[in-house]
DSSP file (Angstrom, degrees, kcal/mol; ACC not computed):
  #  RESIDUE AA STRUCTURE BP1 BP2  ACC     N-H-->O    O-->H-N    N-H-->O    O-->H-N    TCO  KAPPA ALPHA  PHI   PSI    X-CA   Y-CA   Z-CA
    1    1 A M              0   0    0      0, 0.0    60,-0.1     0, 0.0    59,-0.0   0.000 360.0 360.0 360.0 130.9  111.0   85.7  105.7
    2    2 A P        -     0   0    0      0, 0.0     2,-0.1     0, 0.0    56,-0.1  -0.259 360.0-113.9 -63.7 149.8  109.9   89.2  104.7
    3    3 A T        -     0   0    0      1,-0.1     2,-0.5     2,-0.0     0, 0.0  -0.396  38.7 -88.2 -78.2 161.4  107.8   89.6  101.6
    4    4 A D        -     0   0    0      1,-0.1    -1,-0.1    -2,-0.1     0, 0.0  -0.593  39.3-170.7 -71.2 120.7  109.1   91.5   98.6
    5    5 A L        +     0   0    0     -2,-0.5     8,-1.4    59,-0.1     2,-0.2   0.364  57.2  80.8 -97.7   4.7  108.1   95.1   99.1
    6    6 A T  B    S-A   12   0A   0      6,-0.2     6,-0.2     7,-0.1     7,-0.1  -0.648  81.2-122.7-108.1 167.2  109.1   96.4   95.7
    7    7 A D        -     0   0    0      4,-1.8     5,-0.1    -2,-0.2    -1,-0.0   0.281  60.7 -96.7 -89.7  11.6  107.3   96.3   92.4
    8    8 A G  S    S+     0   0    0      3,-0.3     4,-0.1     5,-0.0    -2,-0.0   0.284 116.8  78.1  93.1 -11.0  110.2   94.5   90.8
    9    9 A E  S    S-     0   0    0      2,-0.2     3,-0.1     3,-0.0     0, 0.0   0.154 116.4 -94.8-114.4  16.3  111.6   97.7   89.3
   10   10 A G  S    S+     0   0    0      1,-0.3     2,-0.3     0, 0.0    -4,-0.0   0.621  89.8 116.9  82.2  13.5  113.2   98.9   92.5
   11   11 A H  S    S-     0   0    0      1,-0.1    -4,-1.8     3,-0.0    -1,-0.3  -0.794  72.9 -98.3-110.7 155.4  110.3  101.2   93.5
   12   12 A T  B     -A    6   0A   0     -2,-0.3    -6,-0.2    -6,-0.2     2,-0.1  -0.380  55.6 -86.7 -66.5 153.5  108.1  100.9   96.5
   13   13 A H        -     0   0    0     -8,-1.4     2,-0.4    -7,-0.1    -1,-0.1  -0.360  40.4-153.7 -64.5 133.2  104.8   99.2   95.9
   14   14 A Q        -     0   0    0     -2,-0.1     2,-0.3    -3,-0.1    -1,-0.0  -0.891  15.5-179.0-106.5 142.5  102.0  101.3   94.7
   15   15 A T        -     0   0    0     -2,-0.4     2,-0.4     2,-0.0     0, 0.0  -0.926  15.3-142.2-135.7 161.5   98.4  100.4   95.3
   16   16 A R        +     0   0    0     -2,-0.3     2,-0.3     2,-0.0    -2,-0.0  -0.940  19.4 170.7-124.3 146.7   95.0  101.8   94.5
   17   17 A F        -     0   0    0     -2,-0.4     2,-0.4     2,-0.1    -2,-0.0  -0.980  33.4-107.2-148.7 160.2   91.9  102.0   96.5
   18   18 A R        +     0   0    0     -2,-0.3    -2,-0.0     2,-0.0     0, 0.0  -0.719  41.1 157.7 -93.4 136.8   88.5  103.7   96.1
   19   19 A I        -     0   0    0     -2,-0.4     5,-0.1     0, 0.0    -2,-0.1  -0.962  48.6 -97.2-152.7 138.4   87.6  106.6   98.3
   20   20 A P     >  -     0   0    0      0, 0.0     4,-2.2     0, 0.0     3,-0.4  -0.334  34.4-125.6 -58.8 137.3   85.0  109.4   97.6
   21   21 A K  H  > S+     0   0    0      1,-0.2     4,-2.7     2,-0.2     5,-0.2   0.881 108.1  53.1 -55.9 -44.6   86.7  112.4   96.2
   22   22 A P  H  > S+     0   0    0      0, 0.0     4,-2.3     0, 0.0    -1,-0.2   0.896 110.5  48.7 -59.7 -36.7   85.4  114.9   98.8
   23   23 A M  H  > S+     0   0    0     -3,-0.4     4,-2.4     2,-0.2    -2,-0.2   0.910 111.7  49.1 -67.3 -41.5   86.7  112.6  101.5
   24   24 A W  H  X S+     0   0    0     -4,-2.2     4,-2.0     2,-0.2    -1,-0.2   0.904 112.5  47.8 -63.5 -42.6   90.1  112.4   99.8
   25   25 A E  H  X S+     0   0    0     -4,-2.7     4,-2.1     2,-0.2    -2,-0.2   0.911 111.7  49.7 -66.1 -42.0   90.3  116.2   99.4
   26   26 A A  H  X S+     0   0    0     -4,-2.3     4,-2.6    -5,-0.2    -2,-0.2   0.908 109.0  53.0 -62.0 -41.6   89.3  116.7  103.1
   27   27 A F  H  X S+     0   0    0     -4,-2.4     4,-2.6     1,-0.2    -1,-0.2   0.886 107.9  51.4 -60.9 -39.5   92.0  114.2  104.1
   28   28 A G  H  X S+     0   0    0     -4,-2.0     4,-2.3     2,-0.2    -1,-0.2   0.907 110.4  47.9 -63.2 -42.6   94.5  116.2  102.2
   29   29 A R  H  X S+     0   0    0     -4,-2.1     4,-2.4     2,-0.2    -2,-0.2   0.914 112.4  48.8 -65.1 -42.3   93.5  119.5  103.8
   30   30 A V  H  X S+     0   0    0     -4,-2.6     4,-1.7     2,-0.2    -2,-0.2   0.932 110.7  50.5 -63.0 -45.3   93.6  117.9  107.3
   31   31 A A  H  <>S+     0   0    0     -4,-2.6     5,-3.2     1,-0.2    -1,-0.2   0.911 109.9  51.3 -58.9 -42.5   97.1  116.4  106.6
   32   32 A D  H ><5S+     0   0    0     -4,-2.3     3,-1.9     1,-0.2    -1,-0.2   0.934 108.3  50.8 -58.8 -46.7   98.2  119.9  105.4
   33   33 A R  H 3<5S+     0   0    0     -4,-2.4    -1,-0.2     1,-0.3    -2,-0.2   0.805 109.4  51.7 -63.6 -27.6   96.9  121.5  108.7
   34   34 A L  T 3<5S-     0   0    0     -4,-1.7    -1,-0.3    -5,-0.2    -2,-0.2   0.404 119.4-112.2 -87.4   2.8   98.8  118.8  110.6
   35   35 A G  T < 5S+     0   0    0     -3,-1.9    -3,-0.2     1,-0.2     2,-0.2   0.810  86.6  92.2  72.7  30.0  102.0  119.6  108.7
   36   36 A S      < -     0   0    0     -5,-3.2     2,-0.3    -6,-0.2    -1,-0.2  -0.467  67.4-120.1-131.5-160.3  102.0  116.3  107.0
   37   37 A N     >  -     0   0    0     -2,-0.2     4,-2.3    -3,-0.1     5,-0.2  -0.934  32.9 -99.0-145.8 170.0  100.7  114.7  103.8
   38   38 A R  H  > S+     0   0    0     -2,-0.3     4,-2.9     1,-0.2     5,-0.2   0.910 118.8  52.1 -59.6 -44.5   98.4  111.8  102.9
   39   39 A T  H  > S+     0   0    0      1,-0.2     4,-2.8     2,-0.2    -1,-0.2   0.938 111.1  46.1 -59.8 -48.4  101.1  109.3  102.3
   40   40 A A  H  > S+     0   0    0      1,-0.2     4,-2.3     2,-0.2    -1,-0.2   0.908 114.4  48.5 -61.2 -42.1  102.8  109.9  105.7
   41   41 A R  H  X S+     0   0    0     -4,-2.3     4,-2.0     2,-0.2    -1,-0.2   0.908 112.7  47.7 -65.6 -42.0   99.5  109.8  107.5
   42   42 A L  H  X S+     0   0    0     -4,-2.9     4,-2.7    -5,-0.2    -2,-0.2   0.920 111.4  50.3 -65.6 -43.0   98.5  106.6  105.8
   43   43 A L  H  X S+     0   0    0     -4,-2.8     4,-2.8    -5,-0.2    -2,-0.2   0.906 109.2  52.1 -60.9 -40.9  101.8  105.0  106.5
   44   44 A D  H  X S+     0   0    0     -4,-2.3     4,-2.3    -5,-0.2    -1,-0.2   0.910 111.0  47.7 -60.6 -41.7  101.5  106.0  110.2
   45   45 A H  H  X S+     0   0    0     -4,-2.0     4,-2.5     2,-0.2    -2,-0.2   0.923 111.6  49.3 -66.3 -43.7   98.0  104.4  110.3
   46   46 A V  H  X S+     0   0    0     -4,-2.7     4,-2.5     1,-0.2    -2,-0.2   0.930 111.5  49.8 -60.9 -45.2   99.3  101.2  108.7
   47   47 A R  H  X S+     0   0    0     -4,-2.8     4,-2.8     1,-0.2     5,-0.2   0.930 110.6  49.9 -58.5 -45.8  102.2  101.0  111.1
   48   48 A A  H  X S+     0   0    0     -4,-2.3     4,-2.4     1,-0.2     5,-0.2   0.908 110.9  49.1 -62.1 -42.7   99.9  101.4  114.1
   49   49 A D  H  X S+     0   0    0     -4,-2.5     4,-2.8     2,-0.2     5,-0.4   0.919 112.4  47.8 -63.1 -43.2   97.5   98.7  112.9
   50   50 A I  H  X S+     0   0    0     -4,-2.5     4,-2.4     1,-0.2    -2,-0.2   0.931 113.0  48.1 -64.8 -43.9  100.4   96.3  112.3
   51   51 A R  H  < S+     0   0    0     -4,-2.8    -1,-0.2    -5,-0.2    -2,-0.2   0.900 118.7  40.1 -61.8 -40.2  101.9   97.0  115.7
   52   52 A E  H  < S+     0   0    0     -4,-2.4    -2,-0.2    -5,-0.2    -1,-0.2   0.876 133.8  17.2 -78.1 -38.0   98.5   96.6  117.5
   53   53 A H  H  < S+     0   0    0     -4,-2.8    -3,-0.2    -5,-0.2    -2,-0.2   0.470  97.3 109.6-117.2  -4.6   97.1   93.6  115.6
   54   54 A G     <  -     0   0    0     -4,-2.4     2,-0.1    -5,-0.4    -4,-0.0  -0.333  54.2-138.6 -80.6 156.8  100.1   92.0  113.9
   55   55 A D     >  -     0   0    0     -2,-0.1     4,-2.5     1,-0.0     5,-0.2  -0.310  45.8 -79.2 -95.0-172.2  101.7   88.7  114.6
   56   56 A E  H  > S+     0   0    0      1,-0.2     4,-2.3     2,-0.2     5,-0.2   0.895 131.9  49.3 -58.9 -42.4  105.5   88.0  114.6
   57   57 A R  H  > S+     0   0    0      2,-0.2     4,-2.5     1,-0.2    -1,-0.2   0.919 110.7  50.2 -63.7 -42.6  105.6   87.8  110.8
   58   58 A D  H  > S+     0   0    0      1,-0.2     4,-2.4     2,-0.2    -2,-0.2   0.917 111.4  48.3 -61.3 -43.5  103.7   91.0  110.4
   59   59 A I  H  X S+     0   0    0     -4,-2.5     4,-2.6     2,-0.2    -1,-0.2   0.892 110.9  51.3 -64.7 -39.9  106.0   92.8  112.7
   60   60 A A  H  X S+     0   0    0     -4,-2.3     4,-2.4    -5,-0.2    -2,-0.2   0.906 111.0  47.8 -63.6 -41.4  109.0   91.4  110.9
   61   61 A D  H  X S+     0   0    0     -4,-2.5     4,-2.6     2,-0.2    -2,-0.2   0.878 110.1  53.0 -66.7 -36.9  107.6   92.7  107.6
   62   62 A L  H  X S+     0   0    0     -4,-2.4     4,-2.7     2,-0.2     5,-0.2   0.943 110.6  46.9 -60.8 -47.6  106.9   96.1  109.1
   63   63 A D  H  X S+     0   0    0     -4,-2.6     4,-2.2     1,-0.2    -2,-0.2   0.905 112.8  49.5 -61.1 -42.0  110.5   96.3  110.3
   64   64 A A  H  X S+     0   0    0     -4,-2.4     4,-2.3     2,-0.2    -1,-0.2   0.899 111.6  49.1 -64.6 -40.3  111.7   95.2  106.8
   65   65 A G  H  X S+     0   0    0     -4,-2.6     4,-2.3     2,-0.2    -2,-0.2   0.912 111.2  48.4 -65.7 -43.0  109.5   97.8  105.1
   66   66 A D  H  X S+     0   0    0     -4,-2.7     4,-2.4     1,-0.2    -1,-0.2   0.886 111.2  51.2 -65.0 -37.6  110.7  100.6  107.4
   67   67 A L  H  X S+     0   0    0     -4,-2.2     4,-2.8    -5,-0.2     5,-0.2   0.909 108.7  51.6 -64.0 -41.9  114.3   99.6  106.8
   68   68 A E  H  X S+     0   0    0     -4,-2.3     4,-2.8     2,-0.2    -2,-0.2   0.928 110.7  47.8 -59.8 -45.3  113.6   99.6  103.0
   69   69 A L  H  X S+     0   0    0     -4,-2.3     4,-2.6     2,-0.2     5,-0.2   0.916 112.0  49.9 -62.5 -42.2  112.2  103.1  103.3
   70   70 A L  H  X S+     0   0    0     -4,-2.4     4,-2.1     2,-0.2    -2,-0.2   0.930 113.8  45.0 -61.6 -46.4  115.1  104.3  105.4
   71   71 A E  H  X S+     0   0    0     -4,-2.8     4,-1.9     2,-0.2    -2,-0.2   0.915 113.1  50.6 -64.6 -43.0  117.7  102.9  102.9
   72   72 A R  H  X S+     0   0    0     -4,-2.8     4,-1.2    -5,-0.2    -2,-0.2   0.918 112.4  46.4 -61.4 -44.2  115.8  104.3   99.9
   73   73 A R  H  <>S+     0   0    0     -4,-2.6     5,-5.1     1,-0.2    -1,-0.2   0.850 109.1  54.6 -69.1 -33.6  115.7  107.8  101.5
   74   74 A S  H ><5S+     0   0    0     -4,-2.1     3,-0.8     3,-0.2    -1,-0.2   0.866 107.5  50.5 -69.1 -33.8  119.3  107.7  102.4
   75   75 A R  H 3<5S+     0   0    0     -4,-1.9    -1,-0.2     1,-0.2    -2,-0.2   0.805 113.2  46.5 -69.4 -29.0  120.3  106.9   98.8
   76   76 A K  T 3<5S-     0   0    0     -4,-1.2    -1,-0.2    -5,-0.2    -2,-0.2   0.300 126.1 -98.1 -96.7   8.9  118.2  109.8   97.6
   77   77 A G  T < 5S-     0   0    0     -3,-0.8    -3,-0.2    -4,-0.1    -2,-0.1   0.714  73.0 -67.2  83.6  20.8  119.5  112.3  100.2
   78   78 A G  S   <S-     0   0    0     -5,-5.1    -4,-0.0    -6,-0.2    -8,-0.0  -0.220  85.2 -34.2  90.7 176.0  116.6  111.9  102.6
   79   79 A R  S    S-     0   0    0      1,-0.1     3,-0.1    -2,-0.1    -6,-0.0  -0.562  71.0-115.6 -72.1 129.4  113.0  112.8  102.3
   80   80 A P        -     0   0    0      0, 0.0    -1,-0.1     0, 0.0     3,-0.1  -0.309  37.8 -93.4 -65.2 150.4  112.7  116.1  100.2
   81   81 A P        -     0   0    0      0, 0.0     2,-0.2     0, 0.0    -3,-0.0  -0.341  46.0-106.9 -62.5 144.3  111.3  119.1  102.0
   82   82 A Q        -     0   0    0     -3,-0.1     3,-0.0   -47,-0.1   -45,-0.0  -0.516  28.2-134.0 -73.5 137.5  107.6  119.5  101.6
   83   83 A K        -     0   0    0     -2,-0.2     2,-0.1     1,-0.1    -1,-0.1  -0.714  29.7-102.7 -87.9 140.8  106.4  122.3   99.4
   84   84 A P        -     0   0    0      0, 0.0     2,-0.3     0, 0.0    -1,-0.1  -0.397  39.1-128.0 -61.0 138.3  103.6  124.5  100.6
   85   85 A R        -     0   0    0      1,-0.1     2,-0.2    -2,-0.1    -3,-0.0  -0.683  20.3-109.7 -90.7 143.3  100.4  123.5   99.0
   86   86 A A              0   0    0     -2,-0.3    -1,-0.1     1,-0.1     0, 0.0  -0.475 360.0 360.0 -67.7 137.9   98.2  126.1   97.3
   87   87 A Q              0   0    0     -2,-0.2    -1,-0.1   -58,-0.0    -2,-0.0   0.437 360.0 360.0 -87.8 360.0   95.0  126.7   99.2
């Protein structure tokens, strides 16, 4: 059975982790140059790790999480267009 992917208030789970500020800023610039953003890049990495190293339960949770994101975005009219970031 998939785990609860929300914070109990109908929002996707937020988490915090430590990363040196220069590394975080560099990651943001790289994501910008790739036409993406940090969140999308991190989600892509998490998905790839689960696909490569996950068991059946992990893959089921990945599918459930992707379905949740799809449903959430469809209710909100899809993912909003990215705004250009100031350089």
